[in-house]
N, C-alpha and C positions, 0 to 999 in steps of 0.2 A: 358492586355498585347498586344500591337500592335507592328507590325514590318513592315519594308519596304522590308524584304527579300521575294523573290518569291519562291525559291527552297531550299536554305540553311537553316538548322535548327541549333541546338546547337552542332551537331556533324556531319557536312557534309550534304549530300542530302540523304533523306530516304523516303521510301513509299512502296506501293504495286508494286512488280516487273511487268513490262510490262504495267503499268498505269502511266501516267505522274505524277511526273517528272522522274520516274525511268524506262524509256523506252530506247530502242536502239537508237532512234532518238535523244533524249536529251543527252544520254551518249556520242554519237558521237560529238555533239556540245560542251559538257563539255570538251571532250578530246581536241578538237581544241582550245577552249578558254584557257584552262589551259596551253597547250603547248605554246601558244602565250605569255601568261602572264609570265611564267617561263623563256622563252627565252628573253623576254624584260627586266626582272629584273636581269638576269644573262647573259649579252651579250656574255661573254666568257664561254663556257661549262667547267664545273669543271674538267672533265677528258680529256679535249682536244678534238678536232674534233667536231662531231655533239653532240647536246644536247641529254641527255638520261633520260627517265622517267621509273621508276620501276612500274609495275602493279602486285599486289597480290590480293588474294581473300580468302573468307572462303569457306564453302562446300555446299553452296546453288545451286540448280539446275539452277537458273537464272544467276549464275555467268558466265556461258559459254557465254550467250547472251551479257551481259554487258561488259565482258572482250574483246570480239571481236569488239564491237562497239566503246568503248572508245579507244582501241588501234588504230583502224582505224582513229579516229579523231586526235590522237597524230601524227601518221605517216603522215597524210595529211598535217601537218604543218611543216614537215621537221625535226622532232625529232625522235630519235630511241626509241624503246620500249624494256624493259627487263622484260620478263614474268617469274614470279617465282612460279606461281601456289598457292595452298592453304597454307597459313602461317598466324600465328597470326598477328593481327594489329601491335603490337610492333615489330614483326619480319620484317614487311615491312618497318617500320621506320628505323630499324637497317640496313637492306640490302641497303636502299637508301643511307645511309652514307657510308657503307662498299664499295659499288661499285662506290662511288663518282658520283652518279647520280645527276641530277639537280632538281628532284622532285620525290615523290612517291605517288601512288594511291592505295587504298585498297577498294575492293568491298565487303561490308558487311553491314548487318543491326544489328550487335551486338547481343543483347539478344532477338530481335524480332523473330517471327515465320518464317518458311522458305518461306512463300508466299511473304514476304517483302525482299527488298534488299536496298543497299545504296552505296554511293560513298564518301570516305574520302580522303583528300589530305594532303600530308606532304611536307614541304619545303625541300631543299637540306640537311639541318642539322638535319632532322628527327623530327622537331617540327610541330605541326598542324598549319594550316594557321590562321592568325588573320582576324578579320572582314573585314578589308579594302581590303585584297587580295581576299577574297571570294566575296565581293561586285564587285570587278573588273571583276572576272570571270563571275559572274552572269550577269553583265551588257553587256558583250560581247556576251553571249549566246542569249540574247533577242534583242540586238540592230542590229545584223547583220553587225557590223562594220568590221569584218574580212573576210567577204565573198569573197572578191577579193584577199585575200592572199592565193595563190594556188601554192606552189612549184611544179615544174615539173621535169621530167627526173631523173637525179641522185640526185636531191635535196630532193626527197621523202624519208621518213625515212625507216629504216629496223627494223624488230622485231627479237629478240634473246631469246631463252629459256635458263634460268639460272638453271643448274641442281644441283648445290651445295648450294642453298639458305637455305635449311633445315639444313644441316650440319653446315653452317656458324652461323645460329641463335642458334643452340644447344650449340655450343662452346661459343658464346657470353653470353648466359644465365648462363652457368656453371662458367664463369669467375667472376660472381657476388658473388660467394660462396668462402669462404676462401680456399686457396690451401691446407692447412694442415688438413682440416676437411673433413670427409666423412659422408654419411648417413647410413653407416653400422649399422645394428641392428634396424633400424626403418622400421616399416610396414606402408605403406601409401596407403590409398584408393584414387583413382583418377577418377573423373567424368569429362570427357572432353566435354560432351554435344553434341557429334557427330559433333563437330565444328572444327575450324582451328587448334587447338592444339592436334588433335587426334594422331599425331605422335610425335610432339616436346616435350610436357610435360612428357609423359612416358619415352622418350629417355633420357631427362635430368636427371630425378630421378634415372633411372636405372644406368646410367653412373656414378652417384655420389654414388652408392652403396646401394640404398634403395631397399627393397622388396616392390613391388607394386601390388595392385589389381586394375585393370582398368575396368571402366564401360563406356558404350556409346562411343566407339571408332570405330564404323563402319558406318561412314556417307554414306548415299545413295542419297544425294541431297534434301531429303524432311524431314529428321528426326532431323535436327539441332534444338537444344533447345526444342525438343518435349518431355515434361514431364521428362526432365533431365537437367543437368548442373546447373549453379548458380541461375537460375530462379526457380528451384525445388530442393533446397538443402536437403530436407528430404531424397532424394535418396542416397546422400552421407552419411548423418548421420545414416541412417538405415544400410548401408553397413558397416560402421565402427563398429557399434555394433555387426553386424552379424559375421564379420571375426576377431574381436578383434584387430583392427588396432590401431596404436598410434595416427594417425591424418588423417583427410580427406581434400582433395583439390578438389574444384569444379570451373570450368570456365564457362563463357558465350561463345556465338558462335564464337567470334573473339579473345577470351582469353586475352583481355586487362584488365580483372578484375578477382578477385578470392575471393571466400568465403571458409572458413575453418571450420572444426569441431574438437573438442577435442576427447580424447580417450574414453569419455563417450557418444559420439555422439551428443554433444551439439554444436549448431551453433555458430561460431565466425565470426561476420560481419566486414565490413570495418572499422568502428569506433574502434572496439577492436584491429584490426590489427594496426591501426594508434597509438593507445595508447601503445601497446606492443613495437612496433618498435620505436615510438617517445621517449619513456622513455629510451630505450636502446641507441639510438643515442645521446640523451641528456646527459645520464650518461657517455658516452665515449667522450664527447666533440665534437661530429661529427655533431650535429644538428646546422646548420648555424644560427647565431643570436638567438639561443635557441628558434626558432619559427617553429611551425608546421602549415601547411595550410590545411584547411578543407572547406566544403561548408556549406551553411545555413541549410542543412538537417541533419548535424551531431548532435549527441546527446550532450546536455550540459555537460554530465558527462565527455566527452573527454576534454573539456576546464578545468574542475576542476582537472582532473588527471594530465594534463601537467602543469597547474599553480602551483599545490602543489609541483611539482618537480623542480620548478624554471624556467619553460619555459612559453610560451604563444601560443595561437592559434589565427590565423587570418582567417577570413572567406570570401568566395567568393560566387557568384551566382552558381547555380547548373550547372555541366558540367565539366569534367576533363580538357577541354581546358582552362577554366577560372582559374582553380587551377594552371595549368602550366603557364598561363600568369602572375599570381600573383607571382609565384616562380621566373620567369625570371626577372620580373620588380624589385623585391626587394632582389634578391639573396638568396632565400630559397632553401633547397634541399630535403625536405620530405613533401609530401602532398597527399591528396586523398579524396575519397568520401566514404560514408557509404555503397554504393552499391558494393564496392570492387575495384574500380579504385584507385590504389596506385602508386604514382610516386616517385622513388628514382633517383634524377637527377645525383647523383654520378655515376650511372650505365647506365641510359637510358633517353630517351626524352619524354616518354609517359607512360601511365598506362601499366603495364606488369604483368600478372597474375602469371607466374612462378617465376619471379624475386622477386615479393612480397612474395610468398610462401617460397622461399628460405631464405629470411630474417628472417621470423618467425622460420623456421627450424633451422637456425644458432643459434638463441637466445635460443631455447629449448636445443640444444646440449651444448652450452657454459655455460649456467646456470644450466644444468642438471636438468631441471624441465619440467614436462609435460605441455601441452598446457592448461589443466584445471586449473593449478595454475597460469600460466602467465596471463590468461584472467582476473583474479581477480583484477588486478591493476586498471581496469576501472569499476567504479560503475555507471551504466547508470541510467538516470532519466526515469521514465515511459514514454513511447512514443507510439503513434499510427500513422500509415500512411495509408490513404485510397486513392484509385484511382477511379475516375468517368469518364467513357467514355463520350466524348462530341462531338457534331456535329459542333461546332464553338468555336472560342477562342476570344470573344470580350474582350475589356478592362474591368477590374473589376469595374471601375467607372460606366459602363453601366448596372451593376447588383446590384442595391442598396439593394435588399433583401439579397444577399450574404454578402456584406460588412457590413451590419447592424448586421447580425448574427455573423460574425467574431468579430466585435467590442464588442458585448455582451459577447462572450466567453472570450475575452481578459480582459474585466473588471472583470469577475469572477476569472480569474487566477491571476490577479495582477502581482506582482513580482515573483510569484511562478511557472511560466511556460511561454509558448509562443504558438502562432498560426502562421502557415505559409502555405499559399495557393498559388499555382502557376500552370501554364500550363506546361505539358511536352514539351520539345523541340524536341522530337523524335517520339511521339505518340499522337493520338487524345484523350488526357486524361487531367483531372485536378487532381492535387495531393494535399491532405490535410494532414498536419503534425501538431499534437498537443503534447506538453510535459507538464506534470503537476504532482502533487503529488499522484493522485489517478487514477490508470489504468482504472477502470470501468467508472469513470466519464468522463475522457477525450475521451474514446471510444464513449460514448453516444453523447458527443458534436461533435466529428468528424462525426459521422453518421448523426447528425442533419444538419451540414453544407453540407455534401454530398447530402442529400435529397433535400436541397434548390437548389444546383447547378444542380442536375439531373432534377428537375422540370423546370428549366429555359432553360438549354442548353444540357441536356442529349441526348446521341445518341439513 
């Protein structure tokens, strides 16, 4: 897997904070380049007057540094900055639309540890940038072509603090839930991972009437995703069992994804959420073209579930941006990833953890069935996913030992399973996925492939 990208991955720019490319210096350049690109593509500011760019962030310590740097870059190009502080990534997308801004920027490394940070961009309509716009921004960062564009005097931008962004987003999320329905009587465990949803998700659930028990909602800049949140769902599952809750909700650091657990403390992943909601939307005639969008990582059981109900699943490469691109290109309205990025285009423009959770809660209430029963609609194939830290990401054709081993496993599986090996777009890792009829056997094969990768390019 090779790429011409210098700093953009599958989900914006990401890496160790204060190490290139996630430095104050590069953030400033990205702010300048992004402001130039957005001003060029939208010569007339959407709200009239000067162009405006929203900047939000999660709860990482390095967010202060990057926020100031990227804001300085935007201001230096003659655009105004609207600072909204910590808010989930989907909240930044919504506020960008709500305030009629010309673009949005969120500073987050999602599920990564606090030492990392990243920069994601949204268009004026709240959708993530496509490859061509990212390439344009990247080219400007490295070419120096805009060094001579220096607005002066009154042409320099102004920065404004938006105080009601949280309230706006909470109301927006609540509006995805039926007006005549409440969460009265439901006890919900919430693990917000000390991340961007530490205020918003508990607020939404309380205002809809739920009784909630909240964990990991005291961010200090260094505890985001630390043994909590959707990267450690056992915290949620154990808590549900301990307090006797009806359901558990767990977010990653920027709350664009969600994992759930049922009343028995059993994990419900993104594929099961897609199956539950996909069948509901299909049954109500609300699933456009009877089609659900998933990635190549989703379990084959999801395809079977939707197909047996008269629908179909189309697949994209890994990354919620590619799911969204497929949905936009072919007018689909529900899609997502096994990791818990679920997109409901009827409500929002990107993965949104609380809106996804509300959809499942709605179905539980309308069907009067616990989550443990709803999840049974999807019978998943045995699957194993392993990660291997790597020091480089050469094209797989340069690693014949790896491709040979993959081919051997594929031959053994035949039509009864599949092997999928790829590099992470956000971390220095190779990911190995195998599905097949025997859990023990596919685990052994996955470990074998992992050992070959580690021997060649392991970190």
